[in-house]
C-alpha angles and dihedrals in degrees: 000000000000125000095263090053091047091049093051090045090055094052090055091045095051088053091058092042096051094045090050091050093051093042093051091050089053093050095246093135099164092055092043091052090053089057090048090054091048092050095052096088093046092049091052091049097050093043093049091049092050093048092045098050105045093160093062096036097037093128089064111075113233091217089060093057092052095046091047091052094048090048093051092048092048093049091048092047090049090047088232095154095172090059091041091056090046093052089047091050104038100032116015098043093042090048093051092046089051089053091049092051092051091050093047091050094052104033135059101234103160086100097183109181120186097207092049090048094050091049091053089049088056091050091046092052088054092051093048093049091049091047093052090045089053093060122091111257144159121250088237089067095062096100091050092046092053090048090054092049095050092048093044092051090048092054090047094047093050110108116271108250114193092184091054092046091051091051088053092052100261121130137156124217138179117256121215090262091056097252121117126257121195130218113206136178115263136209091269092052095247114116119248134190121242094201136027121269086220125060106343091182094060090048094050095047092051091048093047093046088052091051095048117099129176114249096023116134098179134028121201106203128185113211129039102194106166091327101251098124088047096051091048091049092052086049095048093046106036099179098046130094120227121205116191124203112201125183101190121075091197090060089054091052095045090049087055092046105043107021127077087250094225094136090064089063094046113106090203093058120089129185135200127183107219110171093169095042088230097118094056089050091054092044095050089048089060104044117153128223096270096040130096133196121219135176131210095217100207087055091050090054090067094086143346116302135212128242099271094049094047090051088065089058104038088164091064099092093048092046092051093053093052 
């Protein structure tokens, strides 16, 4: 296994580990043990790699790896799930993040590939066109919709310029898990982060778990970010559709450039470009009985929001005055 493969293995592993921890803490032991089972292969791979390449991972004591594994196995065998959650949180998660940081320090992992990026832009254009077609509209609006589509695609197809984005206040950074977070300009001018620099997988699980509601067939979400909370929501509710409204064309381009792009190939994921935030207001005003509106609050902070969007974050006014 090369370092890129190990790095990707660890991202998947941390997803299982963080979900297991949170599910154990909430007393949802059946779901937590499912995550423990799913994590087993990834644990073996990272431990084998660290023990096999001592020159690269010399800062991680081999004795620690063996003792950690023994403790995890013993806690699972004894069905001591409080201890198992502690070991996952205080030892295993920290260990895997340490491995990730060593790899990120030594390897060039940005991996921006122009052909992959352009392919994702094509897929995104298809999603955006389908998303716009799925909205209720009047036949008289067709000329305006076509103008919006052409202008939007022209913006998407313009070359990605990291230098220009940096000048505007956008930047991407590795988090401790190995996934990318993004910093963006806000309405006040000061840059803000859309995702944690810590464990993104824990953050996205918590947010998606909060969004998820029994009996919902379709979620209408404002704010794509780098898509982590959307991927998790689709995973948590495997029969529902999720339609995301995004107002920043640069976020769409950064998603195409620095994510794995899996959302763009998911049939249950819809996407609408809404630079004026008017389409999300109209959509939230016409929610069906089995539909739910949700907001990614950091994305909402980018600019002024209308009544319907603000209603999804009733704490916003209080928070902004703090």
